[in-house]
C-alpha positions as CSV (number, residue, x, y, z in Angstrom):
1,X,0.0,0.0,0.0
2,X,1.6,3.2,-1.2
3,X,1.3,6.7,0.2
4,X,0.4,9.6,-2.1
5,X,3.2,12.2,-1.9
6,X,0.9,15.2,-1.6
7,X,-0.9,13.5,1.3
8,X,2.4,12.7,3.1
9,X,3.6,16.3,2.6
10,X,0.4,17.7,4.2
11,X,0.6,15.3,7.1
12,X,4.3,16.2,7.8
13,X,3.4,19.9,7.7
14,X,0.3,19.4,9.9
15,X,2.4,17.4,12.5
16,X,4.3,20.5,13.4
17,X,7.6,18.6,13.5
18,X,8.9,20.5,10.5
19,X,8.1,24.1,9.4
20,X,5.9,24.6,6.3
21,X,8.8,26.5,4.7
22,X,11.2,23.5,5.1
23,X,8.5,21.0,3.9
24,X,8.0,23.1,0.7
25,X,11.8,23.3,0.1
26,X,12.1,19.5,0.6
27,X,9.2,19.0,-1.8
28,X,10.9,21.0,-4.5
29,X,14.1,19.0,-4.1
30,X,12.1,15.7,-4.0
31,X,10.5,16.6,-7.3
32,X,13.9,17.3,-9.0
33,X,15.6,14.1,-7.7
34,X,12.6,11.8,-7.8
35,X,12.8,11.0,-4.1
36,X,10.1,11.1,-1.4
37,X,9.6,14.3,0.5
38,X,10.0,12.3,3.8
39,X,13.4,10.9,2.7
40,X,14.7,14.3,1.8
41,X,13.7,15.7,5.2
42,X,15.4,12.8,6.9
43,X,18.6,13.3,4.8
44,X,18.6,17.0,5.8
45,X,18.3,16.1,9.5
46,X,15.0,18.0,9.8
47,X,13.0,14.9,10.6
48,X,14.0,11.7,12.3
49,X,13.6,8.4,10.6
50,X,11.4,7.2,13.6
51,X,9.1,10.3,13.3
52,X,8.7,9.6,9.5
53,X,7.7,6.0,10.3
54,X,5.1,7.2,12.8
55,X,3.6,9.6,10.2
56,X,3.5,6.9,7.5
57,X,1.9,4.5,9.9
58,X,-0.8,7.1,10.8
59,X,-1.5,7.8,7.1
60,X,-1.8,4.1,6.4
61,X,-3.8,3.3,9.5
62,X,-1.2,0.9,11.0
63,X,-1.1,0.8,14.8
64,X,2.1,2.0,16.5
65,X,3.5,0.1,19.5
66,X,6.3,1.0,21.9
67,X,8.1,-2.0,23.4
68,X,10.1,0.0,26.0
69,X,7.9,-0.9,28.9
70,X,6.8,-4.4,27.7
71,X,8.3,-7.6,29.1
72,X,7.8,-10.0,26.2
73,X,7.1,-13.6,27.3
74,X,10.1,-15.9,26.5
75,X,8.0,-18.4,24.5
76,X,6.6,-15.6,22.3
77,X,10.0,-13.9,21.8
78,X,11.6,-17.2,20.8
79,X,9.1,-17.6,17.9
80,X,11.4,-15.4,15.9
81,X,15.1,-16.4,16.4
82,X,17.4,-13.5,17.4
83,X,19.5,-13.4,14.1
84,X,16.3,-13.0,12.1
85,X,14.9,-10.4,14.5
86,X,18.1,-8.4,14.4
87,X,18.7,-8.7,10.6
88,X,15.1,-7.9,9.5
89,X,14.1,-5.7,12.5
90,X,11.0,-7.7,13.4
91,X,10.0,-8.8,16.9
92,X,7.2,-11.1,18.1
93,X,5.7,-9.5,21.2
94,X,2.1,-10.8,21.7
95,X,0.3,-14.0,20.8
96,X,-3.5,-14.3,21.0
97,X,-4.8,-17.7,19.8
98,X,-3.7,-18.1,16.2
99,X,-2.8,-14.4,15.9
100,X,0.8,-13.2,16.4
101,X,1.5,-9.5,16.7
102,X,4.9,-8.5,15.5
103,X,6.6,-5.1,15.8
104,X,8.6,-3.9,12.8
105,X,10.5,-0.8,11.5
106,X,9.2,-1.4,8.0
107,X,5.6,-2.8,7.9
108,X,5.8,-3.0,4.1
109,X,8.5,-5.7,4.3
110,X,6.1,-8.4,3.1
111,X,8.8,-11.0,2.6
112,X,9.7,-11.0,6.3
113,X,6.0,-11.1,7.3
114,X,5.4,-14.1,5.0
115,X,8.5,-15.9,6.2
116,X,7.5,-15.6,9.9
117,X,4.0,-16.7,9.0
118,X,5.2,-19.8,7.3
119,X,7.6,-20.6,10.1
120,X,5.2,-20.2,13.0
121,X,1.9,-21.3,11.2
122,X,0.2,-18.2,12.8
123,X,-1.6,-15.2,11.3
124,X,0.8,-12.3,11.4
125,X,-0.5,-8.8,12.5
126,X,2.2,-6.2,11.7
127,X,2.6,-3.2,14.0
128,X,5.0,-0.3,13.6
129,X,7.7,0.4,16.2
130,X,10.8,2.7,16.5
131,X,14.5,2.1,16.8
132,X,14.7,2.5,20.6
133,X,11.9,0.0,21.1
134,X,13.6,-2.5,18.9
135,X,16.9,-2.1,20.8
136,X,15.1,-2.7,24.1
137,X,13.4,-5.9,22.8
138,X,16.7,-7.3,21.4
139,X,18.2,-6.9,24.9
140,X,15.5,-9.3,26.1
141,X,17.0,-12.0,23.9
142,X,20.3,-11.7,25.7
143,X,18.6,-12.3,29.1
144,X,16.9,-15.5,27.9
145,X,20.3,-16.6,26.4
146,X,22.0,-16.0,29.8
147,X,19.5,-18.3,31.5
148,X,19.8,-20.9,28.7
149,X,23.6,-21.0,29.1
150,X,23.3,-21.3,32.9
151,X,20.9,-24.3,32.4
152,X,23.3,-26.0,30.0
153,X,26.3,-25.5,32.3
154,X,24.4,-26.7,35.4
155,X,23.1,-29.8,33.5
156,X,26.4,-30.8,31.9
157,X,28.5,-30.3,35.1
158,X,26.8,-33.3,36.6
159,X,27.7,-35.5,33.7
160,X,31.5,-35.0,33.8
161,X,33.6,-38.1,33.8
162,X,36.3,-37.8,36.5
163,X,39.6,-39.2,35.3
164,X,41.6,-40.8,38.1
165,X,45.2,-39.6,38.6
166,X,48.1,-42.1,38.4
167,X,50.4,-43.2,41.3
168,X,52.5,-40.0,41.1
169,X,49.4,-37.8,41.2
170,X,49.5,-37.1,37.4
171,X,47.0,-37.6,34.6
172,X,48.5,-39.1,31.4
173,X,48.4,-37.1,28.1
174,X,46.0,-39.7,26.6
175,X,43.6,-39.4,29.5
176,X,43.7,-35.6,29.3
177,X,42.9,-35.8,25.6
178,X,39.9,-38.0,26.4
179,X,38.8,-35.6,29.1
180,X,39.0,-32.6,26.6
181,X,36.7,-34.6,24.2
182,X,34.2,-35.5,26.9
183,X,30.8,-34.2,25.6
184,X,29.8,-32.4,28.8
185,X,33.2,-30.5,28.9
186,X,32.9,-29.6,25.3
187,X,29.3,-28.2,25.9
188,X,30.4,-26.3,29.1
189,X,33.4,-24.6,27.4
190,X,31.3,-23.8,24.3
191,X,28.6,-22.3,26.5
192,X,31.2,-20.3,28.5
193,X,32.6,-18.7,25.3
194,X,29.2,-17.9,23.8
195,X,27.9,-16.5,27.0
196,X,31.0,-14.2,27.2
197,X,30.3,-13.0,23.6
198,X,26.6,-12.3,24.4
199,X,27.6,-10.4,27.6
200,X,30.1,-8.2,25.6
201,X,33.0,-9.4,27.8
202,X,36.6,-8.3,26.9
203,X,38.2,-11.0,29.0
204,X,37.3,-14.4,30.6
205,X,39.1,-15.5,33.8
206,X,38.8,-19.2,34.8
207,X,40.4,-19.6,38.2
208,X,40.7,-23.0,40.0
209,X,40.1,-22.8,43.7
210,X,40.1,-25.3,46.6
211,X,36.4,-26.4,46.3
212,X,35.3,-24.9,43.0
213,X,36.2,-23.2,39.7
214,X,35.4,-19.5,39.5
215,X,34.6,-18.0,36.2
216,X,34.7,-14.2,35.9
217,X,34.1,-11.9,32.9
218,X,35.6,-8.4,32.5
219,X,32.8,-6.2,31.1
220,X,33.5,-2.6,30.3
221,X,36.7,-2.8,32.3
222,X,35.2,-4.2,35.5
223,X,35.5,-7.8,36.6
224,X,32.2,-9.6,37.4
225,X,31.7,-13.1,38.9
226,X,29.8,-15.0,36.1
227,X,29.4,-18.5,37.6
228,X,31.1,-21.1,39.8
229,X,31.6,-24.7,38.6
230,X,32.4,-27.9,40.5
231,X,36.1,-28.5,41.2
232,X,36.1,-31.7,39.1
233,X,35.2,-29.6,36.0
234,X,38.5,-27.7,36.2
235,X,41.0,-30.1,34.6
236,X,38.6,-30.9,31.8
237,X,38.0,-27.2,31.0
238,X,41.7,-26.6,31.0
239,X,42.4,-29.6,28.7
240,X,39.6,-28.5,26.3
241,X,41.0,-24.9,26.0
242,X,44.5,-26.3,25.5
243,X,43.2,-28.4,22.6
244,X,41.4,-25.4,21.1
245,X,44.5,-23.2,21.4
246,X,46.9,-26.0,20.2
247,X,48.9,-26.0,23.5
248,X,50.7,-28.9,25.2
249,X,48.2,-30.9,27.2
250,X,50.7,-32.5,29.7
251,X,52.6,-29.2,30.4
252,X,51.4,-27.9,33.8
253,X,54.5,-26.3,35.3
254,X,55.2,-23.6,32.7
255,X,53.0,-20.7,31.4
256,X,51.6,-21.2,27.9
257,X,50.1,-18.8,25.3
258,X,47.9,-19.6,22.4
259,X,45.1,-18.4,20.2
260,X,41.9,-19.8,18.5
261,X,38.9,-18.4,16.7
262,X,35.2,-18.9,17.0
263,X,32.2,-17.9,14.8
264,X,28.8,-17.2,16.3
265,X,25.8,-15.7,14.4
266,X,28.1,-14.2,11.7
267,X,30.5,-12.7,14.2
268,X,34.1,-13.9,14.2
269,X,35.8,-13.7,17.6
270,X,39.5,-14.4,18.2
271,X,40.5,-15.7,21.7
272,X,44.0,-14.9,22.9
273,X,44.7,-17.5,25.6
274,X,47.2,-17.3,28.5
275,X,47.7,-20.2,31.0
276,X,49.6,-19.7,34.3
277,X,50.3,-22.4,36.9
278,X,48.7,-21.5,40.3
279,X,48.3,-23.5,43.6
280,X,45.2,-25.4,42.6
281,X,45.9,-26.0,39.0
282,X,46.2,-23.6,36.0
283,X,44.6,-20.2,35.8
284,X,43.2,-19.3,32.3
285,X,42.7,-15.8,31.0
286,X,41.3,-15.3,27.5
287,X,41.2,-11.9,25.7
288,X,38.3,-11.6,23.3
289,X,39.1,-9.8,20.1
290,X,36.1,-9.2,17.7
291,X,37.5,-9.4,14.2
292,X,34.4,-8.7,12.2
293,X,32.3,-5.5,12.2
294,X,33.1,-1.9,11.2
295,X,36.4,-0.3,12.1
296,X,36.7,2.5,14.6
297,X,37.1,6.2,13.8
298,X,38.9,8.7,16.0
299,X,35.6,10.4,16.7
300,X,34.0,7.1,18.0
301,X,37.0,6.6,20.2
302,X,36.3,9.9,22.0
303,X,38.5,12.4,20.1
304,X,36.9,15.8,19.5
305,X,37.6,19.4,18.7
306,X,41.3,20.5,19.1
307,X,42.4,17.1,20.3
308,X,41.1,15.5,17.1
309,X,42.7,18.2,14.9
310,X,46.1,17.7,16.6
311,X,46.1,13.9,15.8
312,X,45.0,14.5,12.2
313,X,47.8,17.1,11.8
314,X,50.4,14.6,13.0
315,X,49.1,11.9,10.6
316,X,49.6,14.3,7.7
317,X,53.4,14.3,8.3
318,X,55.6,11.8,6.5
319,X,58.3,11.6,9.2
320,X,58.4,11.6,13.0
321,X,56.9,9.6,15.8
322,X,53.3,9.4,17.0
323,X,53.2,7.9,20.5
324,X,50.2,6.5,22.4
325,X,50.7,6.3,26.2
326,X,48.8,4.8,29.0
327,X,48.7,1.7,31.4
328,X,47.7,-1.8,30.4
329,X,44.1,-2.1,29.2
330,X,43.7,1.6,28.4
331,X,42.9,1.0,24.7
332,X,46.3,2.1,23.3
333,X,46.4,-0.7,20.7
334,X,42.9,0.2,19.4
335,X,43.9,3.8,19.0
336,X,47.1,2.8,17.3
337,X,45.2,0.6,14.8
338,X,42.6,3.4,14.2
339,X,45.4,5.9,13.3
340,X,47.0,3.2,11.2
341,X,43.7,2.7,9.3
342,X,43.6,6.4,8.5
343,X,47.1,6.2,7.0
344,X,46.4,2.9,5.1
345,X,46.2,4.2,1.5
346,X,47.4,2.4,-1.7
347,X,50.4,4.7,-2.1
348,X,52.2,3.8,1.1
349,X,53.9,0.6,2.4
350,X,53.0,-0.1,6.0
351,X,54.9,-2.6,8.1
352,X,54.3,-3.5,11.8
353,X,56.1,-5.5,14.5
354,X,53.7,-6.6,17.2
355,X,53.4,-8.7,20.3
356,X,50.8,-10.2,19.8
357,X,49.1,-9.3,16.5
358,X,45.6,-8.3,17.9
359,X,43.8,-7.3,14.8
360,X,44.5,-8.3,11.2
361,X,44.5,-5.4,8.7
362,X,44.3,-5.6,4.9
363,X,47.3,-4.3,3.0
364,X,49.5,-4.1,6.1
365,X,52.5,-6.4,6.6
366,X,52.2,-7.5,10.2
367,X,55.0,-9.4,12.0
368,X,54.8,-11.2,15.4
369,X,57.8,-11.1,17.7
370,X,59.1,-14.3,19.2
371,X,61.6,-13.7,22.0
372,X,62.1,-17.4,22.5
373,X,64.1,-17.6,19.3
374,X,65.7,-14.1,19.7
375,X,63.2,-12.3,17.4
376,X,62.5,-9.2,19.6
377,X,61.1,-5.7,18.8
378,X,64.6,-4.4,18.2
379,X,65.7,-7.2,15.8
380,X,62.4,-7.1,14.0
381,X,62.6,-3.3,13.6
382,X,66.1,-3.6,12.1
383,X,64.7,-6.0,9.5
384,X,61.7,-3.8,8.8
385,X,64.1,-1.0,7.8
386,X,65.2,-3.1,4.9
387,X,61.6,-3.7,3.7
388,X,61.3,-0.2,2.2
389,X,58.5,1.0,4.5
390,X,56.9,4.4,4.5
391,X,55.1,3.8,7.8
392,X,56.3,1.6,10.7
393,X,54.2,0.5,13.6
394,X,56.1,-0.9,16.7
395,X,53.7,-2.5,19.1
396,X,55.5,-1.2,22.2
397,X,58.7,0.6,23.1
398,X,60.0,-1.5,26.0
399,X,63.7,-0.8,26.1
400,X,66.5,1.5,25.0
401,X,67.5,-0.4,21.9
402,X,63.9,-0.4,20.5
403,X,63.6,3.3,21.4
404,X,66.9,4.2,19.7
405,X,65.9,2.3,16.5
406,X,62.5,3.9,16.4
407,X,64.2,7.4,16.7
408,X,66.6,6.5,13.9
409,X,63.8,5.3,11.7
410,X,62.0,8.6,12.2
411,X,65.2,10.5,11.5
412,X,65.7,8.6,8.2
413,X,62.4,9.6,6.6
414,X,59.8,7.2,8.1
415,X,56.6,7.8,10.1
416,X,56.8,5.7,13.2
417,X,53.7,4.8,15.4
418,X,54.2,3.1,18.8
419,X,52.9,2.8,22.4
420,X,54.6,3.3,25.7
421,X,53.6,2.5,29.3
422,X,53.3,5.8,31.2
423,X,50.6,7.5,33.2
424,X,50.4,10.7,31.2
425,X,51.4,12.1,27.8
426,X,54.1,14.3,29.3
427,X,55.4,11.3,31.3
428,X,56.5,9.6,28.0
429,X,59.4,12.1,27.6
430,X,61.4,11.4,30.8
431,X,60.6,7.6,30.3
432,X,62.3,7.7,26.9
433,X,65.2,9.8,28.4
434,X,65.6,7.1,31.1
435,X,65.8,4.5,28.3
436,X,68.9,6.4,27.0
437,X,67.4,8.6,24.3
438,X,69.1,12.0,24.0
439,X,66.6,14.9,24.5
440,X,67.8,16.7,21.3
441,X,66.8,13.6,19.3
442,X,63.4,13.5,20.9
443,X,62.6,17.1,20.0
444,X,63.7,16.3,16.4
445,X,61.4,13.3,16.0
446,X,58.4,13.4,18.3
447,X,55.3,14.9,16.6
448,X,52.5,14.1,19.1
449,X,52.0,12.1,22.3
450,X,48.5,10.8,23.1
451,X,47.8,9.9,26.8
452,X,44.5,8.0,27.4
453,X,42.3,6.0,29.7
454,X,39.0,4.3,29.2
455,X,35.8,5.3,31.0
456,X,32.4,3.6,31.0
457,X,29.6,5.2,29.0
458,X,26.3,6.1,30.8
459,X,23.1,4.4,29.5
460,X,20.3,6.4,28.0
461,X,18.4,6.5,31.3
462,X,20.5,8.8,33.5
463,X,19.9,11.4,36.2
464,X,20.8,15.0,35.5
465,X,22.1,17.4,38.2
466,X,24.3,20.5,38.6
467,X,27.3,21.2,40.8
468,X,27.8,24.4,42.9
469,X,31.2,26.0,43.0
470,X,31.8,24.5,46.5
471,X,30.9,21.0,45.2
472,X,33.2,21.5,42.2
473,X,36.1,22.5,44.4
474,X,35.7,19.2,46.3
475,X,36.2,17.3,43.0
476,X,39.3,19.1,41.6
477,X,40.9,22.5,41.1
478,X,38.8,25.2,39.4
479,X,41.2,25.5,36.4
480,X,40.3,22.0,35.3
481,X,36.5,22.8,35.2
482,X,37.4,26.2,33.4
483,X,39.4,24.3,30.7
484,X,36.5,21.9,30.1
485,X,34.0,24.8,30.1
486,X,36.2,26.6,27.5
487,X,36.2,23.5,25.2
488,X,32.4,23.1,25.6
489,X,32.0,26.8,24.6
490,X,34.4,26.6,21.6
491,X,32.6,23.6,20.2
492,X,29.3,25.4,20.6
493,X,27.8,22.8,22.9
494,X,26.6,25.3,25.5
495,X,24.3,28.2,24.9
496,X,26.1,31.5,24.2
497,X,25.4,33.1,27.6
498,X,25.8,29.9,29.7
499,X,28.0,30.0,32.8
500,X,29.9,27.1,34.6
501,X,27.0,27.0,37.1
502,X,24.6,26.1,34.2
503,X,26.7,23.1,33.1
504,X,24.7,19.8,33.7
505,X,26.3,16.6,34.9
506,X,24.8,13.1,35.0
507,X,24.6,10.1,37.4
508,X,24.0,6.4,36.4
509,X,20.5,5.1,36.8
510,X,20.5,1.3,37.1
511,X,17.7,-0.5,35.2
512,X,16.9,-4.1,34.2
513,X,18.4,-3.4,30.7
514,X,21.5,-1.6,32.1
515,X,22.3,-3.2,35.4
516,X,24.8,-0.7,36.8
517,X,23.8,2.3,34.7
518,X,26.8,1.9,32.3
519,X,27.2,0.2,28.9
520,X,30.4,0.1,26.8
521,X,33.4,2.4,27.1
522,X,35.0,5.5,25.5
523,X,38.4,7.1,25.8
524,X,39.4,10.2,27.6
525,X,42.5,11.7,26.1
526,X,45.3,14.3,26.3
527,X,47.0,15.1,23.1
528,X,50.4,16.8,23.6
529,X,51.7,18.4,20.3
530,X,55.5,18.8,20.4
531,X,55.5,22.6,19.5
532,X,58.5,24.9,19.7
533,X,57.5,25.8,23.3
534,X,57.3,22.2,24.4
535,X,60.6,21.4,22.6
536,X,62.3,24.1,24.7
537,X,60.9,22.6,27.9
538,X,62.2,19.1,26.9
539,X,65.7,20.4,26.2
540,X,66.1,22.7,29.2
541,X,63.9,21.3,32.0
542,X,62.6,17.9,30.9
543,X,60.3,17.4,33.9
544,X,56.7,16.1,33.6
545,X,55.2,19.2,35.3
546,X,57.1,21.7,33.2
547,X,56.2,20.0,29.9
548,X,52.5,19.6,30.9
549,X,52.3,23.2,32.1
550,X,53.6,24.5,28.8
551,X,51.2,22.1,26.8
552,X,48.2,23.4,28.9
553,X,49.2,27.0,28.1
554,X,49.1,26.1,24.4
555,X,45.5,24.6,24.8
556,X,46.0,21.0,25.7
557,X,43.1,19.4,27.6
558,X,44.4,17.0,30.2
559,X,42.7,13.6,30.6
560,X,40.9,14.9,33.7
561,X,39.6,17.9,31.8
562,X,38.6,15.8,28.8
563,X,36.8,13.6,31.3
564,X,34.9,16.6,32.8
565,X,34.0,17.7,29.2
566,X,32.6,14.2,28.5
567,X,30.8,14.2,31.8
568,X,29.1,17.5,31.0
569,X,28.0,16.1,27.7
570,X,26.3,13.1,29.4
571,X,28.7,10.6,28.0
572,X,30.0,9.4,31.4
573,X,29.8,10.5,35.0
574,X,32.3,12.5,37.1
575,X,32.7,9.5,39.5
576,X,33.7,7.3,36.6
577,X,36.3,9.9,35.3
578,X,37.9,10.2,38.8
579,X,38.0,6.4,39.1
580,X,39.8,6.0,35.8
581,X,42.2,8.8,36.4
582,X,43.2,7.5,39.9
583,X,43.7,3.9,38.7
């Protein structure tokens, strides 16, 4: 059933969502391009896609339903499998006899309606919904999946075949292999891995204890207890993961590292495995690296305004060093790969030396170090110099030799990207000097140093509040709030006459969909450009405070200030920023 364009135009104008003048202008453009007036308004940003759907539904007489406050029965939700629901934006939410009401973003998608009808054998009644409702409903799939995984693990744990140890208290390699292939163990491990993917975990910790095996997931940077398993499941789980990662089954005294991949619902996830002997067995930590999906951009990582421009300016150079600094788990590698992706054009040769290779990139020559055979960052970097590279990425500067080679590479016409473990951007300079790099070489080669941390994002439901001057003074020094306020004003986020007292801040509001009020993470950054003023401080003073003070005079936002900026925008909370900075 099609909508007459003139009728749609009148309904949009009558809705009051768009001015008559803008509707007429869009109608003129639609006539020239052959598009719909609604599509033109959406493209111009004058009307949201959800608002257009509601107007079309009203014109066609199709009921609109919001699923935000509806708890869909599990048996009804399961009538349409999650992959189909997600791909075709269709959710079953109400069953009445032989009628099944489904919520859709496009009620004219007859193929999906027909497919669901054939699969369920029910009469399908299509209802329109919006994007937010759809997201809320898709989250309910995850909850039912969590319960399903819990049931599988509880059931299979009782079926584990316990292999008896030999006279010396050891299990033979053959018995370990049988244990790894035991069906309950296979199902438990498979469920653990899939459960972690569903939960959005970045790491899985499997820790053998005296009476049980504790499984924990790191979600958005925070470890959560996921489940406990009987102690007898421990050796079998360890053996199974060793088989998957192609590790030695009978080696229990030395640490081991491996890797394997898993596909689930079209998503490919790589697991980086680390085993370490502990008192009650072997502790396993697995890092989840999602290899499919869209790449990041600097904006989605949290860069904005002047900080974004400084990084872009550094990437336009053909020589020098771009350094990303921060502690372990602060997202340095992701930022490094994102910058590398910006530089990855057909006219340059990019070579990397990494430990380990976390993401595979097209058209980039990636090399894995292997210290066991003497192939270190330093020796690898020497070899890379003979590979005619334009851009070199060194996973981490760990010692003086690697630092010296990276400096020489930058001096001889290469752009070098690397990471360094320091607490701030300014802290990278004395760290490199401690490694034996001469300050005059640093000022000749360093282009920009990015310091970063990760903070958790607030969910859509959050509580807004304002801080008085006295309350702000308890948080941090006034100049940090002033710097963040200046950035908000320059980027035209605040109203022209707004004052610092008008700036809103936000608190997490826990909900069933968002358990602690946070979901996913974003970076807070400080981008230190090595300007003539900063070079002078490096050469003559070289202290962290002097370098940082000069950079702040030249407009650098510190990580704390960038955190306050993001807290004022409702991206995160002040408490979360202070937690990340103090770590």
